[in-house]
N, C-alpha and C positions, 0 to 999 in steps of 0.2 A: 504494500500500500504506500502511496506517495505521502510525504510529510504534510502536504496541504490538505489531503483528504482526512488524515488523522486529526489535524487541528479542527476541521469542520465538525467531525464526529465528537471530539472532546468538548467543543463549545456547545453542541446540541445536548450533551449529557451532563453538563456541568452541575446541574442542580440535583442529580441523582447520586445517592451515596454508593460507594463501592459495595459489591456483594448484593446489589439490588437490580431487579428487572421491573421497571415501571410498565404498567399496562394501561393504555388509553383506549377506550371504546368509543368509536364514532358511529353514530346512527342517524339516518335521515329522519328529520322531524324531532330531534332532541337526543337526550342521553337515555341509556337503558342498560340492561345487563348484557353480558357477553357470554358466548359459549365457553370462554376460558374462565369460568367461575372458580369455585372452591376446588375443583378437581384438577386445576392447573398447578404444576410445580416447576420451579426453576432454581438452578444452582449456577452461580457464575463466579469466576475468579476476578471479575472486573465489574462492569455495569452495562446496562442496556435499556432499551425502550422498545416496546411493541405497540403498534397502533393497529387495532382491529376494526375493520369496517364491515358492516352487514351489507352484503350485496343483494341477497334475497332472504326471505324468512328461513332461518336455520342454516344459512350459508354465509361464512365470513372469510375475508381475505385479510392477511396481516402483513405489515411491513415492519421489519426488525432492524434495529441499529444496535450494534454491540461494540464496546471497547474493552476487550477481554482476551486473555490467552485461551480461555476455555469457557464454554457455556453448555449446560445440559438442561433440557426441559422436556416435559411430557405432560400429557393430559389423558384422562380416561375417556373412553368412548362415550359420547353423549347420546343418551337414549331418551326419546320423548315419545310417549304413547298416549292414546286416548282410551279411557276405560269405556267399554261398551256395556250397555244394559243387558242383563241376561234375557234370553228369549222367553216370551210369555208361554205359560203352560196351558 
């Protein structure tokens, strides 16, 4: 990576403490929850920022910026279902 790119990334992440991955959720029409809720886990030797955008209901795209030698993250599968009424007897 070029030194100029590293400086731009460092400036973007200057307010984020080391060992932290900040998550920003952007949604049309306001803020809301993200699919990366409580089930999302991240470990970093540096810091980073993830911006998640809802493209369609239930579908998100994320843009990630890291300033770290190593980053590990994972999330559980997101399952959403609707309970159906039992059939009438």
